C-alpha positions in Angstrom: 11.5 -18.6 11.2 11.9 -16.6 8.2 12.0 -17.0 4.1 14.8 -16.3 1.7 14.3 -13.4 -0.6 13.7 -15.8 -3.6 10.9 -17.7 -1.8 9.2 -14.3 -0.7 9.4 -13.2 -4.4 8.0 -16.7 -5.7 5.0 -16.4 -2.9 4.0 -12.8 -3.9 4.2 -13.8 -7.7 1.8 -16.6 -6.9 -0.7 -14.5 -5.1 -3.9 -13.2 -6.2 -6.6 -10.9 -4.4 -10.1 -10.9 -5.1 -12.8 -9.1 -3.2 -10.1 -8.2 -0.3 -9.1 -12.0 0.0 -5.5 -13.2 -0.9 -5.2 -16.4 -2.5 -2.0 -18.7 -2.9 -0.8 -22.1 -3.0 2.2 -23.2 -1.0 3.3 -26.7 -1.3 0.2 -28.0 -2.5 -1.6 -26.2 0.4 -4.1 -23.5 -0.7 -4.1 -20.5 1.3 -6.8 -17.7 1.4 -7.0 -14.8 4.2 -8.0 -11.2 4.3 -6.1 -8.2 6.0 -7.9 -8.9 9.4 -6.9 -12.7 9.5 -3.1 -11.9 8.5 -3.0 -9.6 11.3 -4.0 -12.4 13.6 -1.4 -14.6 12.0 1.2 -12.2 12.3 -0.1 -11.0 15.8 -0.3 -7.4 14.7 -3.3 -5.1 14.4 -4.9 -4.8 10.9 -7.2 -1.9 12.1 -7.3 0.9 9.2 -6.3 -1.3 6.4 -9.6 -1.1 4.7 -9.5 2.6 5.1 -6.3 3.1 3.7 -6.7 0.6 0.8 -10.4 1.8 -0.2 -10.6 5.4 1.1 -11.7 8.0 -1.6 -8.7 10.4 -1.2 -10.8 13.3 -2.3 -12.4 13.5 1.0 -9.3 15.5 1.8 -10.2 18.1 -0.8 -8.7 19.4 -4.0 -6.6 22.0 -2.1 -5.0 19.7 0.3 -4.5 17.1 -2.7 -2.5 19.5 -4.9 -0.6 20.6 -1.9 0.4 17.2 -0.9 1.3 16.2 -4.5 3.7 19.3 -4.7 5.3 18.7 -1.8 5.9 14.8 -2.4 6.9 15.5 -6.1 8.5 18.7 -5.5 6.2 20.0 -8.5 5.4 23.6 -7.1 3.4 24.7 -10.1 0.6 21.8 -10.0 -2.7 23.0 -10.3 -4.6 19.6 -9.9 -4.0 16.5 -7.9 -2.0 14.2 -9.5 -0.4 10.5 -8.6 2.9 10.6 -7.4 5.2 7.5 -7.8 7.1 6.5 -5.0 10.4 6.6 -7.1 9.7 10.4 -7.6 9.1 11.2 -4.0 11.8 12.8 -2.1 12.9 11.1 1.3 10.8 12.1 4.2 13.8 14.0 6.1 13.8 16.2 2.9 10.1 17.0 2.9 9.1 20.5 4.2 5.7 20.5 5.5 
């Protein structure tokens, strides 16, 4: 089982997400599922997905968010939490926590 990169790209392009449910249509078959159902289909746990997606990151506190942003972006002079784009991050083995 598997799919080609173009097929996967086409599937992703056709997806829409509303209220935590993914919608798509493949070969005229309508698909609709959430993270829990996808986990069951793939045989993997979806535990924690809702926390990861919906968690208010500010529960960590401003100081910890600034510290993480500084380390991930290598911008040591940050005074406020900022979003760090994936492309701006250093590889994990280069981070010094």
